[in-house]
C-alpha positions as CSV (number, residue, x, y, z in Angstrom):
1,X,35.6,-193.4,46.4
2,X,35.8,-189.8,44.8
3,X,33.9,-187.4,46.3
4,X,31.0,-185.6,43.6
5,X,32.7,-182.4,41.4
6,X,30.8,-179.1,40.9
7,X,31.3,-177.6,38.3
8,X,29.4,-174.2,38.9
9,X,26.9,-173.0,40.5
10,X,24.6,-170.5,38.6
11,X,21.8,-168.4,39.1
12,X,19.6,-167.4,36.0
13,X,19.3,-163.8,37.8
14,X,22.1,-162.2,40.3
15,X,19.6,-159.2,41.5
16,X,16.4,-159.1,43.1
17,X,13.7,-157.1,44.4
18,X,11.9,-158.7,47.9
19,X,9.4,-161.2,46.0
20,X,11.2,-161.9,43.1
21,X,12.4,-165.4,42.1
22,X,15.4,-167.0,40.1
23,X,16.6,-170.1,38.8
24,X,19.8,-171.8,40.4
25,X,21.5,-174.4,38.9
26,X,24.1,-176.8,40.2
27,X,26.4,-178.0,38.0
28,X,27.7,-181.0,39.0
29,X,29.1,-184.9,38.3
30,X,31.1,-188.7,39.9
31,X,34.5,-188.7,38.6
32,X,33.9,-192.5,39.7
33,X,30.7,-193.1,36.6
34,X,32.5,-194.5,33.1
35,X,30.3,-194.9,29.7
36,X,29.0,-198.4,28.2
37,X,29.0,-198.3,25.1
38,X,25.4,-200.9,23.8
39,X,25.7,-202.0,20.1
40,X,22.7,-203.3,17.9
41,X,21.9,-205.0,15.2
42,X,18.7,-205.5,12.4
43,X,19.2,-208.1,9.4
44,X,16.0,-208.2,7.1
45,X,15.7,-211.2,4.8
46,X,17.7,-210.7,2.2
47,X,21.0,-210.1,4.5
48,X,20.7,-206.6,4.8
49,X,22.1,-205.1,8.0
50,X,21.3,-201.8,9.9
51,X,23.2,-201.6,13.6
52,X,22.9,-198.6,15.8
53,X,24.4,-198.2,19.7
54,X,23.8,-195.6,22.2
55,X,26.6,-195.0,25.4
56,X,25.2,-195.2,29.2
57,X,26.9,-193.7,31.7
58,X,26.8,-195.5,35.1
59,X,27.6,-193.7,38.2
60,X,26.5,-193.1,41.5
61,X,23.6,-190.7,42.4
62,X,24.4,-188.0,43.8
63,X,22.2,-185.6,45.5
64,X,21.7,-181.6,45.4
65,X,21.0,-179.2,48.7
66,X,20.9,-175.3,48.1
67,X,21.1,-173.7,51.6
68,X,20.6,-169.4,52.0
69,X,21.8,-168.8,56.1
70,X,18.9,-166.0,55.2
71,X,15.9,-167.1,57.4
72,X,14.0,-164.8,54.4
73,X,15.2,-166.4,51.2
74,X,12.5,-169.8,50.4
75,X,14.6,-172.6,48.9
76,X,12.5,-175.0,46.6
77,X,14.0,-178.0,44.5
78,X,13.4,-178.7,41.3
79,X,11.5,-182.7,41.7
80,X,12.0,-183.3,37.8
81,X,15.4,-181.6,37.7
82,X,17.8,-182.7,39.6
83,X,20.5,-180.0,41.0
84,X,17.4,-177.0,40.0
85,X,16.6,-174.9,42.5
86,X,13.8,-171.7,42.6
87,X,15.2,-169.8,44.8
88,X,12.8,-166.3,46.5
89,X,13.7,-163.6,48.1
């Protein structure tokens, strides 16, 4: 299994004053993931067919971590959005 790949780590604001916060986003992916296409069809009484498809990604779950060597920095992970953190200085 290949290691996850980090494409980028970006901060919404790169310069902060004491007490300010910024949003930091880690963009990463699992290179072992694969896609699966699902197709569905519905036929009415007259024989008219309607089709639709969707794509699923199947991959290992990855977890995100952001740390700082500065003990005055607070980092809070967004529980709704993996890879997104609020960083307060």
